[in-house]
C-alpha positions in Angstrom: 16.8 13.3 -13.9 18.4 11.5 -10.9 16.4 13.3 -8.1 13.5 12.5 -9.7 14.3 8.7 -10.2 15.7 8.5 -6.7 12.0 9.4 -5.8 10.4 7.3 -7.4 12.1 4.6 -4.9 11.4 6.6 -1.8 7.5 7.3 -2.1 5.8 4.5 -0.5 8.0 3.2 2.3 5.3 2.5 4.6 4.2 -0.2 7.0 3.2 -3.7 5.3 1.1 -6.7 5.0 0.8 -9.2 2.1 -1.5 -8.7 -0.2 -2.2 -9.2 -3.7 0.4 -7.8 -6.3 0.6 -4.9 -7.4 2.2 -4.9 -10.9 2.9 -7.3 -13.6 5.2 -8.2 -16.7 4.5 -5.2 -19.4 3.7 -2.3 -16.8 4.9 1.0 -18.0 4.7 4.7 -16.5 6.2 7.7 -18.5 6.5 11.8 -16.3 6.7 14.7 -17.3 9.1 16.5 -15.1 8.9 20.3 -15.1 11.3 22.8 -13.0 9.3 25.8 -11.3 6.1 24.3 -11.9 5.9 24.9 -15.7 8.6 24.8 -17.9 9.3 21.2 -18.8 12.9 20.1 -17.9 12.3 16.4 -19.5 11.0 12.5 -18.8 11.3 9.4 -17.0 9.9 6.4 -17.3 9.6 3.1 -15.3 9.4 -0.1 -17.6 8.7 -3.8 -16.2 9.6 -6.7 -18.0 10.2 -10.9 -17.4 13.5 -12.3 -17.2 15.9 -14.8 -16.1 19.0 -13.8 -13.9 21.8 -16.4 -12.8 18.7 -19.1 -13.5 16.5 -17.5 -11.3 13.1 -16.0 -12.7 13.0 -12.0 -12.2 11.4 -8.8 -12.6 13.8 -6.7 -14.4 12.7 -3.4 -13.8 14.4 0.0 -15.9 14.1 3.6 -15.0 15.2 5.8 -17.4 15.5 9.8 -17.3 16.4 12.4 -19.8 16.1 16.2 -19.9 14.5 18.2 -23.2 14.3 20.8 -25.1 17.5 23.9 -25.0 18.4 22.2 -21.7 20.4 19.5 -23.9 22.5 21.8 -25.6 23.7 23.6 -22.5 23.5 20.3 -19.9 22.7 16.9 -21.4 21.3 14.4 -18.4 21.0 10.6 -19.8 20.3 8.2 -16.7 19.8 4.5 -16.5 18.7 2.7 -13.2 17.9 -1.2 -12.9 16.6 -3.4 -10.5 16.3 -7.2 -10.7 14.2 -8.7 -8.5 12.7 -12.1 -7.4 9.5 -12.6 -8.6 8.3 -14.3 -5.5 10.4 -12.6 -2.8 10.9 -9.5 -3.8 14.4 -9.1 -3.0 16.7 -7.6 -5.3 19.6 -9.3 -6.7 21.3 -7.2 -8.7 21.3 -2.8 -9.2 22.5 -1.1 -12.2 23.4 2.7 -12.2 24.4 4.3 -15.7 24.4 8.0 -15.6 25.7 10.9 -17.6 24.5 14.1 -16.1 26.7 17.2 -18.3 29.6 14.9 -18.5 29.8 13.5 -15.2 29.1 9.7 -15.3 29.0 7.1 -12.8 28.7 3.1 -14.5 28.1 0.8 -11.1 27.0 -2.4 -10.6 25.7 -3.9 -6.9 25.5 -7.8 -6.8 23.6 -9.0 -3.6 24.0 -12.0 -2.0 21.4 -12.7 0.5 22.8 -15.6 1.8 26.0 -13.8 3.1 24.5 -10.2 3.5 27.1 -8.8 0.9 26.8 -6.4 -1.7 29.6 -6.7 -4.4 29.9 -3.2 -5.8 31.3 -2.9 -9.1 32.6 0.2 -10.2 33.1 -0.3 -14.3 34.4 3.2 -14.7 36.9 3.1 -11.8 37.5 -0.7 -12.8 37.2 -1.2 -9.0 35.1 -4.2 -6.8 34.6 -4.1 -3.0 32.0 -5.8 -1.1 29.8 -4.1 1.8 27.5 -5.6 4.3 23.5 -4.8 4.6 20.5 -5.8 7.3 18.2 -8.8 6.3 15.6 -7.3 3.5 17.7 -4.5 2.4 16.2 -3.1 -0.8 18.1 -0.7 -3.3 16.4 2.5 -4.5 14.2 0.5 -7.3 13.1 -2.4 -6.1 12.0 -0.5 -2.7 9.0 0.9 -4.3 8.3 -1.9 -6.6 8.1 -4.3 -2.9 6.3 -1.8 -1.2 3.7 -1.7 -4.0 2.9 -5.6 -3.3 3.1 -5.1 0.5 1.4 -1.8 0.8 -2.0 -1.6 3.4 -3.2 1.4 2.9 -6.3 0.6 5.4 -4.1 0.4 8.1 -2.8 4.1 7.8 -3.3 7.0 9.9 -1.8 10.6 9.6 1.0 11.4 11.2 2.2 7.4 11.2 6.3 7.2 10.2 8.4 3.7 9.3 12.0 3.2 8.6 13.0 1.2 5.6 16.5 0.1 5.2 18.0 1.0 1.4 21.5 0.0 -0.3 22.6 3.0 -2.7 26.5 3.9 -3.1 28.0 1.4 -1.1 25.8 1.8 2.4 22.5 1.3 3.7 20.7 3.6 5.2 17.6 4.6 6.9 14.7 6.2 5.0 12.1 7.9 7.3 8.9 8.5 5.7 5.3 10.2 7.1 1.9 9.1 5.9 0.0 12.9 5.6 -3.5 12.1 4.6 -5.2 10.9 2.1 -6.6 13.4 -1.0 -8.8 13.7 -4.2 -6.1 14.8 -6.4 -7.0 16.1 -9.6 -4.9 14.4 -12.4 -4.7 14.5 -16.7 -7.1 11.6 -16.7 -9.2 12.9 -14.2 -9.5 13.0 -10.8 -8.0 9.9 -8.8 -8.7 9.2 -4.6 -5.1 9.2 -3.3 -2.2 8.4 -0.6 -0.1 11.6 0.8 3.1 11.2 2.0 6.4 13.5 3.0 9.8 11.7 2.9 11.9 13.0 4.6 15.1 13.4 2.9 18.6 15.3 3.5 18.5 19.0 3.2 21.4 20.8 1.6 23.0 21.2 -1.8 19.9 19.9 -3.7 16.5 19.9 -1.7 15.7 23.0 0.4 15.0 21.3 4.0 14.1 18.0 5.6 10.6 18.1 4.5 10.4 19.3 0.8 9.1 16.8 -0.8 5.5 15.7 -1.1 3.9 12.5 -2.9 0.8 11.6 -3.9 0.2 7.7 -5.4 -3.1 6.2 -6.1 -5.6 4.6 -3.2 -6.0 1.2 -5.1 -4.8 -2.0 -6.3 -2.2 -0.2 -8.4 0.1 1.7 -6.1 0.7 4.3 -9.0 3.0 7.3 -8.4 0.6 10.2 -9.9 2.8 13.3 -8.6 5.9 14.3 -6.8 6.8 17.9 -5.8 10.1 18.7 -4.1 11.2 22.3 -3.3 14.9 22.4 -4.2 17.7 24.7 -2.9 16.7 26.9 -6.3 13.4 26.3 -7.3 10.8 23.3 -7.6 10.6 20.6 -9.5 7.4 18.8 -10.4 6.5 15.3 -11.8 3.2 13.8 -12.9 2.2 11.5 -14.4 1.6 11.5 -18.1 1.2 8.3 -20.0 0.7 4.9 -18.7 -0.1 0.8 -19.7 0.2 -2.3 -19.0 -1.7 -1.9 -15.1 -2.1 -5.2 -13.0 -5.6 -4.1 -12.0 -7.8 -1.2 -13.2 -7.3 2.3 -12.6 -10.2 4.1 -10.0 -10.8 7.4 -12.0 -13.5 9.1 -10.7 -14.3 12.3 -13.1 -12.7 14.2 -15.6 
């Protein structure tokens, strides 16, 4: 589930121009995650709610992932990722990572000070607090996705376009690169949907087979919905597909069954 939730945050890091808001309070996605294309490995959800954090109006976004079936007997996965982001500025104020993957646990809170450009990383498991600098406009792994959904301008995309995005994860910021491949009519469980297809560049090695191991499809409409993710792993492949949704801000453009 950790791999999938990381992918969600990376899938639409593309050149942006201001436009209408893509999401709202109450939006909810559920994804079916399968291994090697057919064996269901688990499910992941993304939920948006209104909240107040330190007197500021924010969106509280929660990502939750868990494995299912027999795999839970041998290797239980329960992952929670959260972000609190300013409604108007689309910047994160707080990021939470609380995971349990087969007994490997992490419990971390990151508070972003955008005035000083410092992130306070509180490791609740180790009971440590450390500050780390970050570049102006940095995003966390969940806020990246929602920030860009609000700002992406698909009209100006051309095959082969690249972009770099500053993202803070762990205890440092890094440059993430994404390539736009093409537009494609995608067959989904809801019908055929016009999509934008991207190739995120990832680090090859322990998890991913190669740097170009990911392919991502998002809806080419005002919602910018993540519809499908395919990842070639070091062993096998991982596929995530939208299974259920509710609370969309705009009409979901489905062409045909």
